[in-house]
Structure formats: structure tokens, C-alpha cells
Residue frames as a rotation matrix with the C-alpha (Angstrom) as fourth column:
MET 1
0.985 -0.024 -0.171 161.28
-0.172 -0.258 -0.951 27.05
-0.022 0.966 -0.258 26.93
ALA 2
0.521 -0.841 0.142 164.66
0.792 0.539 0.288 25.71
-0.319 -0.038 0.947 25.81
ARG 3
0.580 -0.437 -0.688 167.50
-0.307 -0.899 0.313 28.18
-0.755 0.030 -0.655 25.48
ASN 4
0.940 -0.321 0.119 169.46
0.220 0.299 -0.929 28.28
0.262 0.899 0.351 22.25
GLN 5
0.640 -0.768 -0.012 173.00
-0.303 -0.267 0.915 27.83
-0.706 -0.582 -0.404 23.49
LYS 6
0.816 -0.508 -0.277 175.96
-0.207 0.191 -0.960 27.89
0.540 0.840 0.051 21.16
HIS 7
0.772 -0.635 -0.005 179.22
0.296 0.354 0.887 26.30
-0.562 -0.687 0.461 22.18
TYR 8
0.814 -0.577 -0.074 182.47
-0.441 -0.530 -0.724 28.02
0.379 0.622 -0.685 21.24
ASP 9
0.552 -0.695 -0.460 185.91
0.688 0.691 -0.219 26.48
0.470 -0.196 0.860 21.47
THR 10
0.524 -0.384 -0.760 188.49
0.667 -0.370 0.647 27.93
-0.530 -0.846 0.062 23.82
ASP 11
-0.561 -0.798 0.222 190.65
0.758 -0.387 0.526 29.45
-0.334 0.463 0.821 21.09
TYR 12
-0.181 0.590 0.787 187.67
0.651 -0.527 0.546 31.36
0.737 0.611 -0.289 19.70
LYS 13
0.783 0.507 -0.360 186.85
0.586 -0.408 0.700 32.70
0.208 -0.759 -0.616 23.17
VAL 14
0.135 -0.830 -0.542 190.45
0.709 -0.301 0.638 33.78
-0.692 -0.470 0.548 23.77
GLN 15
-0.688 -0.372 0.623 190.59
0.721 -0.449 0.527 35.52
0.084 0.812 0.577 20.39
ALA 16
0.235 0.863 0.448 187.29
0.624 -0.487 0.611 37.25
0.745 0.136 -0.653 21.12
VAL 17
0.729 -0.042 -0.683 188.63
0.621 -0.378 0.687 38.48
-0.287 -0.925 -0.250 24.46
THR 18
-0.369 -0.927 -0.067 191.78
0.743 -0.337 0.579 39.75
-0.559 0.164 0.813 22.73
LEU 19
-0.463 0.281 0.841 189.64
0.678 -0.498 0.540 41.60
0.570 0.820 0.040 20.18
ALA 20
0.640 0.763 -0.091 187.53
0.614 -0.437 0.657 43.10
0.462 -0.476 -0.748 22.98
LYS 21
0.338 -0.616 -0.712 190.69
0.688 -0.354 0.633 44.36
-0.642 -0.704 0.304 24.67
GLU 22
-0.663 -0.671 0.332 191.79
0.695 -0.386 0.607 45.96
-0.279 0.633 0.722 21.41
ILE 23
-0.764 0.380 0.521 188.56
0.208 -0.619 0.757 47.58
0.610 0.687 0.394 20.18
GLY 24
-0.681 0.527 0.508 186.26
-0.732 -0.479 -0.485 47.51
-0.012 -0.702 0.712 23.20
LEU 25
-0.790 0.376 0.485 183.67
0.077 0.846 -0.528 45.08
-0.609 -0.379 -0.697 24.50
SER 26
0.168 0.968 -0.185 180.59
-0.133 -0.164 -0.978 46.49
-0.977 0.189 0.101 22.77
LYS 27
0.255 -0.126 -0.959 182.19
-0.935 -0.285 -0.211 46.82
-0.246 0.950 -0.190 19.36
ALA 28
-0.792 -0.594 -0.141 183.79
-0.610 0.776 0.156 43.37
0.016 0.210 -0.978 19.53
ALA 29
-0.573 0.658 0.490 180.51
0.118 0.657 -0.744 41.77
-0.811 -0.369 -0.454 20.62
ARG 30
0.401 0.743 -0.536 178.68
-0.423 -0.369 -0.828 43.47
-0.812 0.559 0.166 17.77
GLU 31
-0.032 -0.517 -0.855 181.30
-0.999 0.007 0.033 42.41
-0.011 0.856 -0.517 15.19
LEU 32
-0.919 -0.391 -0.045 181.30
-0.388 0.920 -0.054 38.81
0.063 -0.032 -0.997 16.43
GLY 33
-0.174 0.945 -0.278 177.52
-0.439 0.178 0.881 38.59
0.882 0.275 0.384 16.79
LEU 34
-0.499 -0.065 -0.864 177.76
0.647 0.635 -0.421 37.86
0.576 -0.770 -0.274 20.51
ALA 35
0.755 0.653 0.059 175.78
0.378 -0.508 0.774 39.20
0.536 -0.562 -0.630 23.42
PRO 36
0.132 -0.740 0.660 177.97
-0.482 -0.630 -0.609 41.65
0.866 -0.238 -0.439 25.35
SER 37
0.520 0.104 0.848 177.23
-0.846 0.197 0.495 39.68
-0.115 -0.975 0.191 28.53
THR 38
0.976 -0.202 0.083 178.64
0.214 0.961 -0.174 36.52
-0.045 0.188 0.981 26.91
LEU 39
0.368 -0.884 0.287 181.85
0.313 -0.173 -0.934 38.27
0.876 0.433 0.213 25.93
ASN 40
0.194 -0.252 0.948 182.05
-0.775 -0.632 -0.009 39.92
0.602 -0.733 -0.318 29.35
GLY 41
0.874 0.157 0.460 181.80
-0.420 0.720 0.552 36.47
-0.245 -0.676 0.695 30.96
TRP 42
0.762 -0.646 0.053 184.73
0.562 0.617 -0.551 35.29
0.323 0.449 0.833 28.84
ILE 43
0.157 -0.698 0.698 186.74
-0.179 -0.715 -0.675 38.37
0.971 -0.019 -0.237 29.84
LYS 44
0.464 0.083 0.882 186.03
-0.875 -0.112 0.471 37.64
0.138 -0.990 0.021 33.51
ALA 45
0.977 -0.094 0.191 186.99
0.058 0.982 0.182 33.98
-0.205 -0.167 0.965 33.04
THR 46
0.486 -0.849 0.208 190.25
0.421 0.019 -0.907 35.09
0.766 0.528 0.367 31.42
ARG 47
0.133 -0.397 0.908 191.01
-0.624 -0.745 -0.234 37.45
0.770 -0.536 -0.347 34.32
GLU 48
0.571 0.186 0.800 190.33
-0.795 0.366 0.483 34.66
-0.203 -0.912 0.357 36.81
GLY 49
-0.483 -0.876 -0.016 192.60
-0.836 0.455 0.307 32.28
-0.261 0.162 -0.952 34.90
ARG 50
-0.049 0.553 0.832 189.79
-0.117 0.824 -0.555 29.92
-0.992 -0.125 0.025 33.89
LEU 51
0.890 0.357 0.284 190.10
0.252 0.134 -0.958 30.68
-0.380 0.925 0.029 30.17
ILE 52
0.100 -0.916 -0.388 193.60
-0.676 -0.349 0.649 30.26
-0.730 0.197 -0.654 28.81
SER 53
0.811 0.306 -0.498 194.13
-0.584 0.444 -0.679 28.77
0.013 0.842 0.539 25.36
THR 54
0.599 -0.690 -0.406 197.74
0.345 0.680 -0.647 27.69
0.722 0.247 0.646 25.57
PRO 55
0.525 -0.493 -0.694 200.48
0.767 -0.079 0.637 27.87
-0.369 -0.866 0.336 28.17
GLY 56
-0.522 -0.805 -0.280 202.24
0.645 -0.588 0.488 31.20
-0.558 0.074 0.826 28.01
SER 57
-0.203 0.503 0.840 199.34
0.863 -0.313 0.396 32.92
0.463 0.805 -0.371 26.27
GLN 58
0.737 0.432 -0.520 199.08
0.643 -0.684 0.344 35.54
-0.207 -0.588 -0.782 28.97
THR 59
0.347 -0.586 0.732 200.77
0.354 -0.641 -0.681 38.82
0.868 0.496 -0.015 28.26
PRO 60
-0.682 -0.629 -0.373 202.91
0.611 -0.209 -0.764 40.70
0.403 -0.748 0.527 30.78
GLY 61
-0.680 0.508 0.529 200.00
-0.516 -0.844 0.147 43.14
0.522 -0.173 0.835 31.07
ASP 62
0.395 0.829 -0.396 197.70
-0.282 0.520 0.806 40.31
0.874 -0.207 0.440 32.10
ALA 63
0.001 -0.489 -0.872 200.25
0.735 0.592 -0.331 39.09
0.678 -0.641 0.360 34.63
MET 64
-0.919 -0.325 0.225 200.46
0.125 -0.780 -0.614 42.56
0.375 -0.535 0.757 36.13
SER 65
-0.227 0.901 0.369 196.69
-0.726 -0.409 0.553 42.81
0.650 -0.142 0.747 36.40
LEU 66
0.459 0.332 -0.824 196.64
0.203 0.864 0.461 39.42
0.865 -0.379 0.330 38.13
ALA 67
-0.490 -0.711 -0.505 199.29
0.720 -0.003 -0.694 40.63
0.492 -0.703 0.513 40.59
GLU 68
-0.830 0.253 0.496 197.22
-0.369 -0.917 -0.150 43.74
0.417 -0.308 0.855 41.23
GLU 69
0.204 0.964 -0.171 194.12
-0.512 0.254 0.821 41.61
0.834 -0.080 0.545 41.74
ILE 70
0.152 -0.238 -0.959 195.96
0.636 0.767 -0.090 39.41
0.757 -0.596 0.268 44.23
ALA 71
-0.867 -0.498 -0.031 197.10
0.365 -0.592 -0.718 42.49
0.339 -0.634 0.695 46.13
MET 72
-0.483 0.776 0.406 193.53
-0.669 -0.626 0.400 43.83
0.565 -0.078 0.822 46.13
LEU 73
0.413 0.664 -0.624 192.17
-0.120 0.718 0.685 40.49
0.903 -0.208 0.376 47.37
ARG 74
-0.290 -0.587 -0.756 194.76
0.749 0.351 -0.561 40.35
0.595 -0.729 0.338 50.16
GLU 75
-0.951 -0.025 0.307 193.79
-0.123 -0.883 -0.453 43.84
0.282 -0.468 0.837 51.28
GLN 76
-0.062 0.998 0.028 190.11
-0.690 -0.063 0.721 42.89
0.721 0.025 0.692 51.13
ASN 77
0.235 0.079 -0.969 190.87
0.384 0.908 0.167 39.77
0.893 -0.412 0.183 53.19
LYS 78
-0.761 -0.558 -0.332 192.61
0.544 -0.268 -0.796 41.89
0.355 -0.785 0.507 55.85
ARG 79
-0.748 0.536 0.391 189.68
-0.559 -0.827 0.062 44.33
0.357 -0.172 0.918 55.92
LEU 80
0.230 0.889 -0.395 187.16
-0.459 0.457 0.761 41.51
0.858 0.006 0.514 56.25
ALA 81
-0.113 -0.350 -0.930 189.21
0.650 0.682 -0.335 39.86
0.752 -0.642 0.150 59.01
ARG 82
-0.973 -0.221 0.071 189.20
0.109 -0.705 -0.701 43.17
0.205 -0.674 0.710 60.96
GLU 83
-0.379 0.908 0.177 185.46
-0.787 -0.417 0.454 43.54
0.486 0.033 0.873 60.42
ASN 84
0.228 0.419 -0.879 184.88
0.029 0.899 0.437 39.93
0.973 -0.125 0.193 61.49
LYS 85
-0.579 -0.527 -0.622 186.87
0.649 0.164 -0.743 40.51
0.493 -0.834 0.247 64.69
ARG 86
-0.924 0.265 0.277 184.88
-0.350 -0.877 -0.330 43.67
0.155 -0.402 0.903 65.44
LEU 87
-0.048 0.979 -0.200 181.56
-0.708 0.108 0.698 41.91
0.704 0.175 0.688 64.83
LYS 88
0.014 -0.016 -1.000 182.56
0.441 0.897 -0.009 39.01
0.897 -0.441 0.019 67.08
GLU 89
-0.890 -0.377 -0.257 183.42
0.402 -0.378 -0.834 41.49
0.217 -0.845 0.488 69.85
GLU 90
-0.656 0.720 0.226 180.08
-0.709 -0.691 0.143 43.27
0.259 -0.067 0.964 69.39
ASN 91
0.140 0.717 -0.683 178.24
-0.311 0.687 0.657 39.94
0.940 0.121 0.319 69.45
GLU 92
-0.372 -0.371 -0.851 180.03
0.655 0.544 -0.524 38.95
0.657 -0.752 0.041 72.64
PHE 93
-0.995 0.014 0.100 179.09
-0.072 -0.792 -0.606 42.29
0.071 -0.610 0.789 74.23
LEU 94
-0.318 0.947 -0.033 175.46
-0.805 -0.252 0.536 41.89
0.500 0.197 0.843 73.19
GLU 95
0.068 0.289 -0.955 175.34
0.191 0.936 0.297 38.35
0.979 -0.202 0.009 74.63
GLU 96
-0.714 -0.395 -0.578 176.68
0.632 -0.009 -0.775 39.67
0.301 -0.919 0.256 77.95
ALA 97
-0.886 0.433 0.164 174.23
-0.459 -0.870 -0.180 42.59
0.065 -0.235 0.970 77.93
SER 98
-0.077 0.890 -0.449 171.36
-0.541 0.341 0.769 40.25
0.837 0.302 0.455 77.14
ALA 99
-0.147 -0.050 -0.988 172.32
0.587 0.799 -0.127 37.95
0.796 -0.599 -0.088 80.00
PHE 100
-0.953 -0.248 -0.173 172.59
0.289 -0.582 -0.760 40.96
0.087 -0.774 0.627 82.36
PHE 101
-0.641 0.760 0.105 169.15
-0.742 -0.649 0.170 42.29
0.198 0.031 0.980 81.43
ALA 102
0.030 0.640 -0.768 167.58
-0.193 0.757 0.624 38.82
0.981 0.130 0.146 81.58
ALA 103
-0.446 -0.264 -0.855 168.97
0.732 0.443 -0.518 38.32
0.515 -0.857 -0.004 85.08
SER 104
-0.997 0.080 0.004 167.83
-0.071 -0.858 -0.509 41.79
-0.037 -0.508 0.861 86.09
ARG 105
-0.349 0.925 -0.147 164.35
-0.721 -0.165 0.673 41.09
0.598 0.341 0.725 84.76
ARG 106
0.007 0.310 -0.951 164.15
0.317 0.901 0.296 37.78
0.949 -0.303 -0.092 86.66
LYS 107
-0.746 -0.364 -0.558 165.31
0.634 -0.132 -0.762 39.52
0.203 -0.922 0.329 89.84
SER 108
-0.883 0.455 0.120 162.76
-0.462 -0.886 -0.041 42.28
0.087 -0.092 0.992 89.34
ALA 109
-0.104 0.872 -0.478 159.98
-0.439 0.391 0.809 39.73
0.893 0.294 0.342 88.77
ARG 110
-0.221 -0.042 -0.974 160.89
0.649 0.739 -0.180 37.91
0.728 -0.672 -0.136 92.00
THR 111
-0.939 -0.177 -0.294 160.79
0.341 -0.586 -0.735 41.10
-0.042 -0.791 0.611 94.09
HIS 112
-0.676 0.737 0.007 157.35
-0.712 -0.655 0.253 42.05
0.191 0.166 0.967 92.75
ASP 113
-0.238 0.586 -0.775 155.82
-0.045 0.790 0.611 38.62
0.970 0.180 -0.161 93.52
């Protein structure tokens, strides 16, 4: 079944996001006749910098939220790097333990033959 997709221009999307910031996502979606998920996708695209109508259209508040998001992503990157290091160490230990038990099993099999 074909989906009925409407295409909106960038300025309309940016204005819709601005309205959602002012009056709330649900109310803005209802007033504009949009699905809340559609408007939420536009809000996410705006936050990620993929939906900007004109240069300089971001407000200082948006810039601050982007700076906060960058700081959060850097912290997440550090946390994931630590976790990755720990998991590599555990994997290395498990490989050594596996080799030890495999050798022990072979040795045990030879002595019982």
C-alpha cells in the first residue's frame, strides 16, 4: 500500500519547529495538522543541524544546546572508550583462560589413554 507523503519546504519546517518550541509539540502538531512524530523528527533534525533555513537562523539558546550536546557526546565517547578497553581486557583474559583449559583438557586426555 502506498503511503501518502506530503513534502514541506524547509522554511515551513523551521517555522513549525519554532512554533513547537513556543507552544509545545503536541499543540503545534495539532494546530498545523501534522503527526507529532513528523514534527518531532523536524525538531531532532534542527538539533542535529540538518534543518536550518538560513545562515544565522539559530538562536543563542540553540547554540548553547548544541554546545551542551557536544559536551555530552564527548563524555559519552570517553565512557565508551573506557568500556571498550575493559571489554578488550576481559576478552584477552577469556582467550588465555580458554587456551589454558584446552591445554589442560588435552593433557588430561593423554594421561587417561
